[in-house]
N, CA, C and O atoms as a GROMACS GRO file, in nm:
protein
  644
    1UNK      N    1   6.536  15.474   8.096
    1UNK     CA    2   6.636  15.385   8.039
    1UNK      C    3   6.705  15.456   7.923
    1UNK      O    4   6.640  15.520   7.841
    2UNK      N    5   6.835  15.445   7.918
    2UNK     CA    6   6.911  15.510   7.813
    2UNK      C    7   6.885  15.442   7.679
    2UNK      O    8   6.866  15.321   7.672
    3UNK      N    9   6.884  15.523   7.573
    3UNK     CA   10   6.860  15.471   7.440
    3UNK      C   11   6.970  15.371   7.403
    3UNK      O   12   7.089  15.400   7.420
    4UNK      N   13   6.932  15.254   7.353
    4UNK     CA   14   7.028  15.154   7.311
    4UNK      C   15   7.079  15.064   7.424
    4UNK      O   16   7.154  14.970   7.397
    5UNK      N   17   7.040  15.091   7.547
    5UNK     CA   18   7.084  15.008   7.658
    5UNK      C   19   7.007  14.877   7.656
    5UNK      O   20   6.885  14.876   7.638
    6UNK      N   21   7.078  14.768   7.674
    6UNK     CA   22   7.012  14.638   7.678
    6UNK      C   23   7.018  14.587   7.821
    6UNK      O   24   7.118  14.603   7.890
    7UNK      N   25   6.910  14.526   7.864
    7UNK     CA   26   6.899  14.469   7.997
    7UNK      C   27   6.889  14.319   7.985
    7UNK      O   28   6.873  14.269   7.873
    8UNK      N   29   6.898  14.245   8.094
    8UNK     CA   30   6.893  14.099   8.086
    8UNK      C   31   6.768  14.048   8.013
    8UNK      O   32   6.658  14.101   8.027
    9UNK      N   33   6.792  13.944   7.934
    9UNK     CA   34   6.685  13.883   7.855
    9UNK      C   35   6.672  13.737   7.893
    9UNK      O   36   6.771  13.664   7.903
   10UNK      N   37   6.550  13.694   7.916
   10UNK     CA   38   6.519  13.554   7.948
   10UNK      C   39   6.556  13.467   7.829
   10UNK      O   40   6.519  13.496   7.716
   11UNK      N   41   6.629  13.361   7.857
   11UNK     CA   42   6.664  13.264   7.753
   11UNK      C   43   6.542  13.175   7.729
   11UNK      O   44   6.479  13.130   7.824
   12UNK      N   45   6.510  13.149   7.603
   12UNK     CA   46   6.395  13.066   7.572
   12UNK      C   47   6.430  12.944   7.488
   12UNK      O   48   6.360  12.843   7.494
   13UNK      N   49   6.537  12.951   7.408
   13UNK     CA   50   6.570  12.838   7.322
   13UNK      C   51   6.647  12.732   7.399
   13UNK      O   52   6.726  12.763   7.488
   14UNK      N   53   6.622  12.607   7.365
   14UNK     CA   54   6.692  12.495   7.429
   14UNK      C   55   6.644  12.468   7.570
   14UNK      O   56   6.715  12.403   7.647
   15UNK      N   57   6.526  12.515   7.606
   15UNK     CA   58   6.472  12.495   7.740
   15UNK      C   59   6.336  12.426   7.733
   15UNK      O   60   6.258  12.450   7.641
   16UNK      N   61   6.310  12.342   7.831
   16UNK     CA   62   6.176  12.288   7.851
   16UNK      C   63   6.128  12.346   7.982
   16UNK      O   64   6.192  12.330   8.086
   17UNK      N   65   6.013  12.415   7.979
   17UNK     CA   66   5.963  12.487   8.096
   17UNK      C   67   5.827  12.430   8.137
   17UNK      O   68   5.736  12.418   8.055
   18UNK      N   69   5.816  12.396   8.264
   18UNK     CA   70   5.690  12.346   8.320
   18UNK      C   71   5.663  12.418   8.451
   18UNK      O   72   5.754  12.443   8.529
   19UNK      N   73   5.537  12.450   8.474
   19UNK     CA   74   5.496  12.509   8.601
   19UNK      C   75   5.431  12.398   8.684
   19UNK      O   76   5.337  12.333   8.640
   20UNK      N   77   5.483  12.379   8.804
   20UNK     CA   78   5.430  12.280   8.896
   20UNK      C   79   5.401  12.351   9.027
   20UNK      O   80   5.492  12.396   9.097
   21UNK      N   81   5.273  12.360   9.060
   21UNK     CA   82   5.227  12.435   9.177
   21UNK      C   83   5.281  12.577   9.170
   21UNK      O   84   5.249  12.650   9.076
   22UNK      N   85   5.361  12.617   9.268
   22UNK     CA   86   5.411  12.755   9.266
   22UNK      C   87   5.555  12.765   9.217
   22UNK      O   88   5.615  12.872   9.226
   23UNK      N   89   5.611  12.656   9.164
   23UNK     CA   90   5.748  12.658   9.112
   23UNK      C   91   5.748  12.648   8.961
   23UNK      O   92   5.655  12.596   8.900
   24UNK      N   93   5.855  12.698   8.901
   24UNK     CA   94   5.877  12.681   8.758
   24UNK      C   95   5.999  12.591   8.744
   24UNK      O   96   6.107  12.621   8.795
   25UNK      N   97   5.979  12.481   8.673
   25UNK     CA   98   6.088  12.387   8.649
   25UNK      C   99   6.138  12.410   8.507
   25UNK      O  100   6.060  12.411   8.412
   26UNK      N  101   6.270  12.428   8.495
   26UNK     CA  102   6.331  12.457   8.366
   26UNK      C  103   6.440  12.353   8.341
   26UNK      O  104   6.532  12.339   8.421
   27UNK      N  105   6.428  12.279   8.230
   27UNK     CA  106   6.532  12.184   8.194
   27UNK      C  107   6.609  12.242   8.076
   27UNK      O  108   6.551  12.274   7.972
   28UNK      N  109   6.741  12.255   8.093
   28UNK     CA  110   6.830  12.310   7.992
   28UNK      C  111   6.881  12.194   7.907
   28UNK      O  112   6.966  12.116   7.952
   29UNK      N  113   6.830  12.182   7.786
   29UNK     CA  114   6.867  12.072   7.696
   29UNK      C  115   7.013  12.077   7.653
   29UNK      O  116   7.074  11.973   7.626
   30UNK      N  117   7.071  12.198   7.647
   30UNK     CA  118   7.210  12.213   7.605
   30UNK      C  119   7.309  12.176   7.714
   30UNK      O  120   7.412  12.115   7.685
   31UNK      N  121   7.279  12.211   7.837
   31UNK     CA  122   7.374  12.189   7.948
   31UNK      C  123   7.338  12.070   8.036
   31UNK      O  124   7.412  12.035   8.128
   32UNK      N  125   7.223  12.007   8.009
   32UNK     CA  126   7.174  11.893   8.088
   32UNK      C  127   7.167  11.929   8.236
   32UNK      O  128   7.219  11.859   8.323
   33UNK      N  129   7.100  12.040   8.262
   33UNK     CA  130   7.080  12.085   8.398
   33UNK      C  131   6.931  12.113   8.418
   33UNK      O  132   6.863  12.164   8.329
   34UNK      N  133   6.884  12.080   8.536
   34UNK     CA  134   6.746  12.109   8.573
   34UNK      C  135   6.747  12.218   8.678
   34UNK      O  136   6.826  12.214   8.772
   35UNK      N  137   6.660  12.315   8.662
   35UNK     CA  138   6.652  12.428   8.754
   35UNK      C  139   6.511  12.437   8.810
   35UNK      O  140   6.413  12.420   8.737
   36UNK      N  141   6.502  12.464   8.937
   36UNK     CA  142   6.374  12.490   9.001
   36UNK      C  143   6.374  12.635   9.048
   36UNK      O  144   6.460  12.674   9.127
   37UNK      N  145   6.279  12.713   9.000
   37UNK     CA  146   6.270  12.855   9.035
   37UNK      C  147   6.151  12.875   9.128
   37UNK      O  148   6.039  12.837   9.096
   38UNK      N  149   6.176  12.935   9.243
   38UNK     CA  150   6.065  12.966   9.333
   38UNK      C  151   5.986  13.082   9.271
   38UNK      O  152   6.029  13.138   9.171
   39UNK      N  153   5.870  13.119   9.328
   39UNK     CA  154   5.787  13.222   9.266
   39UNK      C  155   5.858  13.355   9.240
   39UNK      O  156   5.834  13.418   9.137
   40UNK      N  157   5.945  13.399   9.330
   40UNK     CA  158   6.014  13.527   9.311
   40UNK      C  159   6.112  13.517   9.194
   40UNK      O  160   6.113  13.603   9.106
   41UNK      N  161   6.195  13.413   9.193
   41UNK     CA  162   6.291  13.395   9.084
   41UNK      C  163   6.218  13.378   8.951
   41UNK      O  164   6.262  13.431   8.849
   42UNK      N  165   6.107  13.303   8.951
   42UNK     CA  166   6.030  13.282   8.828
   42UNK      C  167   5.971  13.413   8.776
   42UNK      O  168   5.972  13.439   8.656
   43UNK      N  169   5.919  13.496   8.867
   43UNK     CA  170   5.861  13.624   8.825
   43UNK      C  171   5.967  13.715   8.765
   43UNK      O  172   5.942  13.782   8.664
   44UNK      N  173   6.084  13.718   8.825
   44UNK     CA  174   6.194  13.801   8.770
   44UNK      C  175   6.235  13.745   8.635
   44UNK      O  176   6.254  13.821   8.540
   45UNK      N  177   6.250  13.613   8.625
   45UNK     CA  178   6.292  13.550   8.499
   45UNK      C  179   6.194  13.580   8.387
   45UNK      O  180   6.234  13.618   8.276
   46UNK      N  181   6.064  13.565   8.415
   46UNK     CA  182   5.963  13.592   8.313
   46UNK      C  183   5.963  13.740   8.272
   46UNK      O  184   5.926  13.772   8.159
   47UNK      N  185   6.004  13.828   8.361
   47UNK     CA  186   6.004  13.972   8.334
   47UNK      C  187   6.124  14.018   8.254
   47UNK      O  188   6.124  14.128   8.199
   48UNK      N  189   6.228  13.936   8.246
   48UNK     CA  190   6.350  13.974   8.174
   48UNK      C  191   6.326  13.968   8.024
   48UNK      O  192   6.338  13.863   7.961
   49UNK      N  193   6.291  14.083   7.966
   49UNK     CA  194   6.262  14.091   7.823
   49UNK      C  195   6.365  14.172   7.745
   49UNK      O  196   6.347  14.195   7.625
   50UNK      N  197   6.471  14.216   7.812
   50UNK     CA  198   6.575  14.295   7.746
   50UNK      C  199   6.546  14.443   7.742
   50UNK      O  200   6.632  14.522   7.704
   51UNK      N  201   6.424  14.482   7.780
   51UNK     CA  202   6.386  14.623   7.775
   51UNK      C  203   6.365  14.682   7.914
   51UNK      O  204   6.354  14.804   7.928
   52UNK      N  205   6.359  14.599   8.016
   52UNK     CA  206   6.330  14.647   8.151
   52UNK      C  207   6.457  14.663   8.233
   52UNK      O  208   6.542  14.574   8.237
   53UNK      N  209   6.468  14.779   8.299
   53UNK     CA  210   6.578  14.802   8.391
   53UNK      C  211   6.539  14.746   8.528
   53UNK      O  212   6.430  14.689   8.543
   54UNK      N  213   6.626  14.762   8.626
   54UNK     CA  214   6.603  14.704   8.759
   54UNK      C  215   6.470  14.749   8.822
   54UNK      O  216   6.394  14.663   8.867
   55UNK      N  217   6.438  14.880   8.826
   55UNK     CA  218   6.310  14.919   8.885
   55UNK      C  219   6.189  14.862   8.810
   55UNK      O  220   6.089  14.825   8.871
   56UNK      N  221   6.199  14.854   8.676
   56UNK     CA  222   6.089  14.799   8.597
   56UNK      C  223   6.074  14.649   8.621
   56UNK      O  224   5.962  14.599   8.625
   57UNK      N  225   6.186  14.578   8.637
   57UNK     CA  226   6.180  14.435   8.669
   57UNK      C  227   6.115  14.413   8.805
   57UNK      O  228   6.034  14.322   8.823
   58UNK      N  229   6.152  14.498   8.902
   58UNK     CA  230   6.092  14.488   9.036
   58UNK      C  231   5.942  14.515   9.030
   58UNK      O  232   5.864  14.447   9.096
   59UNK      N  233   5.901  14.612   8.950
   59UNK     CA  234   5.759  14.645   8.936
   59UNK      C  235   5.683  14.530   8.869
   59UNK      O  236   5.572  14.497   8.910
   60UNK      N  237   5.742  14.471   8.766
   60UNK     CA  238   5.677  14.360   8.697
   60UNK      C  239   5.663  14.239   8.789
   60UNK      O  240   5.559  14.173   8.790
   61UNK      N  241   5.768  14.210   8.865
   61UNK     CA  242   5.762  14.097   8.959
   61UNK      C  243   5.656  14.124   9.066
   61UNK      O  244   5.582  14.034   9.106
   62UNK      N  245   5.651  14.247   9.112
   62UNK     CA  246   5.550  14.286   9.213
   62UNK      C  247   5.408  14.267   9.158
   62UNK      O  248   5.321  14.215   9.227
   63UNK      N  249   5.387  14.309   9.033
   63UNK     CA  250   5.255  14.294   8.971
   63UNK      C  251   5.216  14.148   8.958
   63UNK      O  252   5.100  14.112   8.979
   64UNK      N  253   5.312  14.063   8.924
   64UNK     CA  254   5.284  13.920   8.908
   64UNK      C  255   5.258  13.852   9.042
   64UNK      O  256   5.168  13.769   9.053
   65UNK      N  257   5.336  13.887   9.142
   65UNK     CA  258   5.327  13.820   9.272
   65UNK      C  259   5.224  13.882   9.366
   65UNK      O  260   5.176  13.816   9.457
   66UNK      N  261   5.191  14.008   9.344
   66UNK     CA  262   5.101  14.078   9.434
   66UNK      C  263   5.167  14.116   9.564
   66UNK      O  264   5.099  14.143   9.663
   67UNK      N  265   5.299  14.119   9.565
   67UNK     CA  266   5.377  14.156   9.684
   67UNK      C  267   5.502  14.229   9.637
   67UNK      O  268   5.554  14.200   9.529
   68UNK      N  269   5.551  14.324   9.717
   68UNK     CA  270   5.670  14.397   9.676
   68UNK      C  271   5.794  14.308   9.669
   68UNK      O  272   5.812  14.218   9.751
   69UNK      N  273   5.877  14.334   9.570
   69UNK     CA  274   6.004  14.263   9.555
   69UNK      C  275   6.113  14.369   9.557
   69UNK      O  276   6.123  14.448   9.464
   70UNK      N  277   6.195  14.372   9.662
   70UNK     CA  278   6.298  14.475   9.674
   70UNK      C  279   6.400  14.468   9.560
   70UNK      O  280   6.429  14.359   9.509
   71UNK      N  281   6.455  14.583   9.520
   71UNK     CA  282   6.555  14.585   9.412
   71UNK      C  283   6.674  14.492   9.440
   71UNK      O  284   6.728  14.432   9.347
   72UNK      N  285   6.715  14.481   9.568
   72UNK     CA  286   6.826  14.390   9.601
   72UNK      C  287   6.792  14.246   9.565
   72UNK      O  288   6.877  14.170   9.517
   73UNK      N  289   6.667  14.208   9.588
   73UNK     CA  290   6.624  14.072   9.557
   73UNK      C  291   6.621  14.050   9.406
   73UNK      O  292   6.657  13.943   9.358
   74UNK      N  293   6.579  14.152   9.330
   74UNK     CA  294   6.578  14.141   9.184
   74UNK      C  295   6.721  14.128   9.132
   74UNK      O  296   6.748  14.045   9.046
   75UNK      N  297   6.811  14.210   9.184
   75UNK     CA  298   6.952  14.204   9.143
   75UNK      C  299   7.012  14.067   9.174
   75UNK      O  300   7.083  14.010   9.091
   76UNK      N  301   6.982  14.015   9.293
   76UNK     CA  302   7.031  13.882   9.332
   76UNK      C  303   6.973  13.775   9.240
   76UNK      O  304   7.044  13.683   9.200
   77UNK      N  305   6.844  13.786   9.208
   77UNK     CA  306   6.779  13.689   9.119
   77UNK      C  307   6.844  13.690   8.981
   77UNK      O  308   6.869  13.584   8.923
   78UNK      N  309   6.870  13.808   8.927
   78UNK     CA  310   6.930  13.818   8.794
   78UNK      C  311   7.070  13.757   8.794
   78UNK      O  312   7.106  13.686   8.701
   79UNK      N  313   7.148  13.784   8.898
   79UNK     CA  314   7.281  13.724   8.906
   79UNK      C  315   7.272  13.572   8.914
   79UNK      O  316   7.347  13.502   8.846
   80UNK      N  317   7.180  13.521   8.995
   80UNK     CA  318   7.164  13.376   9.010
   80UNK      C  319   7.114  13.313   8.879
   80UNK      O  320   7.163  13.207   8.839
   81UNK      N  321   7.019  13.377   8.814
   81UNK     CA  322   6.969  13.328   8.686
   81UNK      C  323   7.078  13.333   8.579
   81UNK      O  324   7.083  13.247   8.491
   82UNK      N  325   7.164  13.434   8.585
   82UNK     CA  326   7.276  13.443   8.491
   82UNK      C  327   7.374  13.330   8.510
   82UNK      O  328   7.421  13.272   8.413
   83UNK      N  329   7.408  13.299   8.636
   83UNK     CA  330   7.499  13.187   8.664
   83UNK      C  331   7.438  13.054   8.617
   83UNK      O  332   7.511  12.964   8.576
   84UNK      N  333   7.307  13.044   8.622
   84UNK     CA  334   7.239  12.922   8.578
   84UNK      C  335   7.225  12.916   8.425
   84UNK      O  336   7.185  12.814   8.370
   85UNK      N  337   7.259  13.026   8.358
   85UNK     CA  338   7.249  13.030   8.212
   85UNK      C  339   7.107  13.052   8.163
   85UNK      O  340   7.075  13.017   8.049
   86UNK      N  341   7.021  13.108   8.247
   86UNK     CA  342   6.881  13.128   8.209
   86UNK      C  343   6.850  13.269   8.162
   86UNK      O  344   6.741  13.294   8.111
   87UNK      N  345   6.944  13.362   8.178
   87UNK     CA  346   6.930  13.496   8.121
   87UNK      C  347   7.057  13.528   8.044
   87UNK      O  348   7.165  13.480   8.077
   88UNK      N  349   7.041  13.610   7.941
   88UNK     CA  350   7.155  13.655   7.861
   88UNK      C  351   7.161  13.807   7.870
   88UNK      O  352   7.070  13.872   7.922
   89UNK      N  353   7.268  13.861   7.818
   89UNK     CA  354   7.285  14.005   7.824
   89UNK      C  355   7.362  14.044   7.948
   89UNK      O  356   7.417  13.958   8.017
   90UNK      N  357   7.365  14.173   7.976
   90UNK     CA  358   7.443  14.218   8.092
   90UNK      C  359   7.382  14.170   8.223
   90UNK      O  360   7.264  14.194   8.252
   91UNK      N  361   7.463  14.101   8.299
   91UNK     CA  362   7.420  14.053   8.431
   91UNK      C  363   7.521  14.106   8.531
   91UNK      O  364   7.628  14.048   8.549
   92UNK      N  365   7.487  14.215   8.595
   92UNK     CA  366   7.578  14.276   8.692
   92UNK      C  367   7.580  14.192   8.819
   92UNK      O  368   7.478  14.140   8.863
   93UNK      N  369   7.697  14.180   8.877
   93UNK     CA  370   7.710  14.107   9.002
   93UNK      C  371   7.639  14.183   9.113
   93UNK      O  372   7.657  14.304   9.130
   94UNK      N  373   7.556  14.110   9.186
   94UNK     CA  374   7.481  14.173   9.296
   94UNK      C  375   7.573  14.207   9.411
   94UNK      O  376   7.545  14.299   9.488
   95UNK      N  377   7.682  14.133   9.424
   95UNK     CA  378   7.774  14.158   9.535
   95UNK      C  379   7.716  14.115   9.668
   95UNK      O  380   7.766  14.155   9.774
   96UNK      N  381   7.610  14.035   9.664
   96UNK     CA  382   7.546  13.988   9.786
   96UNK      C  383   7.543  13.836   9.789
   96UNK      O  384   7.526  13.771   9.686
   97UNK      N  385   7.560  13.782   9.907
   97UNK     CA  386   7.535  13.640   9.925
   97UNK      C  387   7.389  13.626   9.967
   97UNK      O  388   7.324  13.725  10.002
   98UNK      N  389   7.339  13.506   9.964
   98UNK     CA  390   7.202  13.482  10.010
   98UNK      C  391   7.187  13.526  10.156
   98UNK      O  392   7.084  13.583  10.194
   99UNK      N  393   7.289  13.499  10.236
   99UNK     CA  394   7.286  13.539  10.377
   99UNK      C  395   7.280  13.691  10.391
   99UNK      O  396   7.203  13.743  10.472
  100UNK      N  397   7.362  13.764  10.312
  100UNK     CA  398   7.359  13.911  10.316
  100UNK      C  399   7.220  13.963  10.279
  100UNK      O  400   7.168  14.054  10.342
  101UNK      N  401   7.163  13.904  10.176
  101UNK     CA  402   7.031  13.947  10.131
  101UNK      C  403   6.927  13.924  10.240
  101UNK      O  404   6.840  14.008  10.261
  102UNK      N  405   6.935  13.811  10.309
  102UNK     CA  406   6.841  13.782  10.417
  102UNK      C  407   6.856  13.883  10.531
  102UNK      O  408   6.757  13.926  10.590
  103UNK      N  409   6.980  13.921  10.561
  103UNK     CA  410   7.002  14.022  10.665
  103UNK      C  411   6.941  14.156  10.626
  103UNK      O  412   6.879  14.224  10.708
  104UNK      N  413   6.959  14.195  10.500
  104UNK     CA  414   6.908  14.324  10.454
  104UNK      C  415   6.756  14.327  10.450
  104UNK      O  416   6.693  14.427  10.486
  105UNK      N  417   6.696  14.216  10.406
  105UNK     CA  418   6.552  14.214  10.391
  105UNK      C  419   6.479  14.184  10.520
  105UNK      O  420   6.360  14.213  10.532
  106UNK      N  421   6.547  14.127  10.617
  106UNK     CA  422   6.484  14.096  10.745
  106UNK      C  423   6.369  14.000  10.730
  106UNK      O  424   6.382  13.897  10.663
  107UNK      N  425   6.255  14.032  10.791
  107UNK     CA  426   6.140  13.941  10.788
  107UNK      C  427   6.079  13.930  10.649
  107UNK      O  428   6.007  13.834  10.621
  108UNK      N  429   6.107  14.025  10.562
  108UNK     CA  430   6.056  14.017  10.424
  108UNK      C  431   6.128  13.910  10.345
  108UNK      O  432   6.080  13.870  10.238
  109UNK      N  433   6.242  13.862  10.394
  109UNK     CA  434   6.322  13.764  10.320
  109UNK      C  435   6.246  13.636  10.292
  109UNK      O  436   6.265  13.574  10.188
  110UNK      N  437   6.160  13.596  10.384
  110UNK     CA  438   6.085  13.472  10.364
  110UNK      C  439   5.999  13.479  10.238
  110UNK      O  440   5.978  13.378  10.172
  111UNK      N  441   5.950  13.598  10.205
  111UNK     CA  442   5.865  13.616  10.089
  111UNK      C  443   5.945  13.657   9.966
  111UNK      O  444   5.916  13.610   9.856
  112UNK      N  445   6.044  13.742   9.983
  112UNK     CA  446   6.111  13.806   9.870
  112UNK      C  447   6.241  13.740   9.827
  112UNK      O  448   6.301  13.785   9.729
  113UNK      N  449   6.287  13.635   9.893
  113UNK     CA  450   6.415  13.575   9.858
  113UNK      C  451   6.402  13.489   9.733
  113UNK      O  452   6.329  13.390   9.734
  114UNK      N  453   6.471  13.526   9.625
  114UNK     CA  454   6.466  13.444   9.504
  114UNK      C  455   6.555  13.321   9.521
  114UNK      O  456   6.669  13.332   9.568
  115UNK      N  457   6.503  13.206   9.484
  115UNK     CA  458   6.579  13.083   9.496
  115UNK      C  459   6.578  13.009   9.363
  115UNK      O  460   6.472  12.982   9.307
  116UNK      N  461   6.698  12.976   9.313
  116UNK     CA  462   6.714  12.893   9.194
  116UNK      C  463   6.796  12.773   9.238
  116UNK      O  464   6.912  12.787   9.276
  117UNK      N  465   6.736  12.656   9.232
  117UNK     CA  466   6.805  12.532   9.267
  117UNK      C  467   6.840  12.460   9.138
  117UNK      O  468   6.753  12.438   9.054
  118UNK      N  469   6.966  12.422   9.123
  118UNK     CA  470   7.013  12.359   8.999
  118UNK      C  471   7.074  12.224   9.029
  118UNK      O  472   7.151  12.209   9.124
  119UNK      N  473   7.039  12.125   8.945
  119UNK     CA  474   7.105  11.995   8.953
  119UNK      C  475   7.150  11.956   8.813
  119UNK      O  476   7.086  11.992   8.714
  120UNK      N  477   7.259  11.884   8.806
  120UNK     CA  478   7.307  11.834   8.679
  120UNK      C  479   7.242  11.700   8.654
  120UNK      O  480   7.238  11.614   8.743
  121UNK      N  481   7.191  11.683   8.535
  121UNK     CA  482   7.126  11.557   8.502
  121UNK      C  483   7.211  11.483   8.399
  121UNK      O  484   7.278  11.547   8.318
  122UNK      N  485   7.208  11.351   8.402
  122UNK     CA  486   7.290  11.277   8.306
  122UNK      C  487   7.228  11.280   8.166
  122UNK      O  488   7.107  11.292   8.151
  123UNK      N  489   7.314  11.270   8.065
  123UNK     CA  490   7.264  11.253   7.930
  123UNK      C  491   7.206  11.112   7.921
  123UNK      O  492   7.225  11.032   8.012
  124UNK      N  493   7.136  11.083   7.813
  124UNK     CA  494   7.077  10.949   7.797
  124UNK      C  495   7.187  10.842   7.801
  124UNK      O  496   7.167  10.737   7.862
  125UNK      N  497   7.301  10.867   7.736
  125UNK     CA  498   7.410  10.769   7.735
  125UNK      C  499   7.468  10.749   7.875
  125UNK      O  500   7.499  10.636   7.914
  126UNK      N  501   7.482  10.857   7.950
  126UNK     CA  502   7.533  10.845   8.086
  126UNK      C  503   7.436  10.768   8.174
  126UNK      O  504   7.477  10.686   8.256
  127UNK      N  505   7.308  10.794   8.157
  127UNK     CA  506   7.208  10.727   8.240
  127UNK      C  507   7.205  10.578   8.212
  127UNK      O  508   7.179  10.499   8.304
  128UNK      N  509   7.231  10.535   8.088
  128UNK     CA  510   7.227  10.395   8.052
  128UNK      C  511   7.357  10.322   8.087
  128UNK      O  512   7.361  10.199   8.084
  129UNK      N  513   7.462  10.396   8.121
  129UNK     CA  514   7.592  10.333   8.147
  129UNK      C  515   7.592  10.252   8.275
  129UNK      O  516   7.675  10.162   8.291
  130UNK      N  517   7.500  10.282   8.366
  130UNK     CA  518   7.496  10.210   8.492
  130UNK      C  519   7.597  10.260   8.594
  130UNK      O  520   7.601  10.211   8.706
  131UNK      N  521   7.679  10.357   8.555
  131UNK     CA  522   7.778  10.412   8.647
  131UNK      C  523   7.708  10.516   8.735
  131UNK      O  524   7.650  10.612   8.684
  132UNK      N  525   7.714  10.496   8.864
  132UNK     CA  526   7.650  10.587   8.956
  132UNK      C  527   7.757  10.670   9.025
  132UNK      O  528   7.849  10.616   9.087
  133UNK      N  529   7.745  10.800   9.013
  133UNK     CA  530   7.839  10.890   9.080
  133UNK      C  531   7.767  10.962   9.191
  133UNK      O  532   7.647  10.989   9.183
  134UNK      N  533   7.841  10.993   9.296
  134UNK     CA  534   7.783  11.068   9.406
  134UNK      C  535   7.868  11.192   9.431
  134UNK      O  536   7.983  11.200   9.389
  135UNK      N  537   7.809  11.286   9.502
  135UNK     CA  538   7.877  11.411   9.531
  135UNK      C  539   7.958  11.400   9.660
  135UNK      O  540   7.913  11.338   9.756
  136UNK      N  541   8.076  11.461   9.662
  136UNK     CA  542   8.159  11.458   9.782
  136UNK      C  543   8.107  11.555   9.889
  136UNK      O  544   8.018  11.635   9.862
  137UNK      N  545   8.163  11.547  10.006
  137UNK     CA  546   8.127  11.637  10.116
  137UNK      C  547   8.144  11.781  10.072
  137UNK      O  548   8.237  11.814   9.998
  138UNK      N  549   8.054  11.868  10.118
  138UNK     CA  550   8.052  12.011  10.092
  138UNK      C  551   8.006  12.048   9.951
  138UNK      O  552   8.002  12.166   9.918
  139UNK      N  553   7.970  11.949   9.868
  139UNK     CA  554   7.917  11.980   9.735
  139UNK      C  555   7.772  12.022   9.749
  139UNK      O  556   7.700  11.971   9.835
  140UNK      N  557   7.728  12.113   9.666
  140UNK     CA  558   7.590  12.159   9.667
  140UNK      C  559   7.499  12.045   9.622
  140UNK      O  560   7.528  11.978   9.524
  141UNK      N  561   7.389  12.024   9.695
  141UNK     CA  562   7.298  11.914   9.664
  141UNK      C  563   7.154  11.956   9.686
  141UNK      O  564   7.125  12.059   9.746
  142UNK      N  565   7.062  11.872   9.634
  142UNK     CA  566   6.920  11.898   9.651
  142UNK      C  567   6.848  11.789   9.728
  142UNK      O  568   6.745  11.814   9.792
  143UNK      N  569   6.903  11.667   9.724
  143UNK     CA  570   6.840  11.557   9.796
  143UNK      C  571   6.945  11.455   9.838
  143UNK      O  572   7.054  11.451   9.781
  144UNK      N  573   6.913  11.372   9.938
  144UNK     CA  574   7.008  11.280  10.000
  144UNK      C  575   7.078  11.187   9.901
  144UNK      O  576   7.199  11.165   9.913
  145UNK      N  577   7.005  11.133   9.804
  145UNK     CA  578   7.063  11.033   9.713
  145UNK      C  579   7.178  11.089   9.629
  145UNK      O  580   7.256  11.011   9.574
  146UNK      N  581   7.192  11.220   9.617
  146UNK     CA  582   7.301  11.278   9.540
  146UNK      C  583   7.435  11.266   9.612
  146UNK      O  584   7.540  11.267   9.548
  147UNK      N  585   7.432  11.254   9.744
  147UNK     CA  586   7.554  11.259   9.825
  147UNK      C  587   7.607  11.118   9.853
  147UNK      O  588   7.531  11.024   9.875
  148UNK      N  589   7.741  11.106   9.852
  148UNK     CA  590   7.804  10.978   9.886
  148UNK      C  591   7.765  10.936  10.027
  148UNK      O  592   7.751  10.817  10.056
  149UNK      N  593   7.748  11.034  10.115
  149UNK     CA  594   7.711  11.005  10.253
  149UNK      C  595   7.560  10.982  10.269
  149UNK      O  596   7.514  10.937  10.374
  150UNK      N  597   7.485  11.012  10.164
  150UNK     CA  598   7.339  11.003  10.165
  150UNK      C  599   7.277  11.102  10.263
  150UNK      O  600   7.166  11.081  10.311
  151UNK      N  601   7.350  11.212  10.294
  151UNK     CA  602   7.299  11.316  10.383
  151UNK      C  603   7.315  11.452  10.314
  151UNK      O  604   7.426  11.501  10.296
  152UNK      N  605   7.202  11.511  10.276
  152UNK     CA  606   7.202  11.641  10.209
  152UNK      C  607   7.132  11.743  10.297
  152UNK      O  608   7.020  11.721  10.344
  153UNK      N  609   7.200  11.855  10.319
  153UNK     CA  610   7.140  11.968  10.391
  153UNK      C  611   7.171  12.096  10.313
  153UNK      O  612   7.218  12.195  10.369
  154UNK      N  613   7.144  12.091  10.181
  154UNK     CA  614   7.184  12.200  10.092
  154UNK      C  615   7.324  12.178  10.040
  154UNK      O  616   7.356  12.219   9.929
  155UNK      N  617   7.409  12.114  10.121
  155UNK     CA  618   7.542  12.066  10.082
  155UNK      C  619   7.554  11.925  10.139
  155UNK      O  620   7.491  11.891  10.239
  156UNK      N  621   7.636  11.843  10.074
  156UNK     CA  622   7.657  11.707  10.123
  156UNK      C  623   7.734  11.712  10.255
  156UNK      O  624   7.835  11.782  10.268
  157UNK      N  625   7.686  11.636  10.351
  157UNK     CA  626   7.746  11.633  10.485
  157UNK      C  627   7.828  11.506  10.498
  157UNK      O  628   7.776  11.396  10.479
  158UNK      N  629   7.959  11.520  10.530
  158UNK     CA  630   8.048  11.406  10.558
  158UNK      C  631   8.058  11.308  10.445
  158UNK      O  632   7.998  11.327  10.340
  159UNK      N  633   8.135  11.203  10.466
  159UNK     CA  634   8.146  11.088  10.374
  159UNK      C  635   8.187  11.124  10.233
  159UNK      O  636   8.125  11.074  10.138
  160UNK      N  637   8.287  11.207  10.214
  160UNK     CA  638   8.332  11.246  10.080
  160UNK      C  639   8.388  11.129  10.002
  160UNK      O  640   8.410  11.021  10.056
  161UNK      N  641   8.411  11.152   9.872
  161UNK     CA  642   8.463  11.048   9.782
  161UNK      C  643   8.610  11.033   9.806
  161UNK      O  644   8.675  10.950   9.741
   0.00000   0.00000   0.00000
C-alpha cells in the first residue's frame, strides 16, 4: 500500500448494529434507512478500517468467513456499501452489476455474492401520521406490503401508483 493512501472506512457513528443469525442489521439514524448485510457483505464491511487495500480486505473477509472471497466480490461489496452510506473514503466503482458478478463467479456466486438490502423507514412523525405510502411498479422492494400491488419479487410487480 502506498504511503498516505486511504482505503474505504466502515462508518460507525449514527448507526445501530445488530447481528441476527448470519446477517448484520444496520439502522442508519441519520438517513432513516435499514440495511441487511449478508455474511459476505458484513465481513467486508467489518474489514474496512481505512488501512486495507482490496487484497487485504479479501484476505480479512476470507479469514472471517472461512471461505475465499474473490476480489471482484469485495469490490462489488465496497461499491454497494458506499451507495448505502455505510463506508466512507474512496469507493471505486466496481463496474459490475450483480448479474455480471454472478456470471464471473459461476457456482461460487452462491457463497461469495455480497448482498446489501436497504429499505427506507419512516421517522417517528411520519409513522404517527397514519399516511401509508406504497411503492410503484418496478421500485426496489424487500417484502409484499411495500408495493401498491402487494407483489414483491425484488422489485414491485404491476399495480403502480
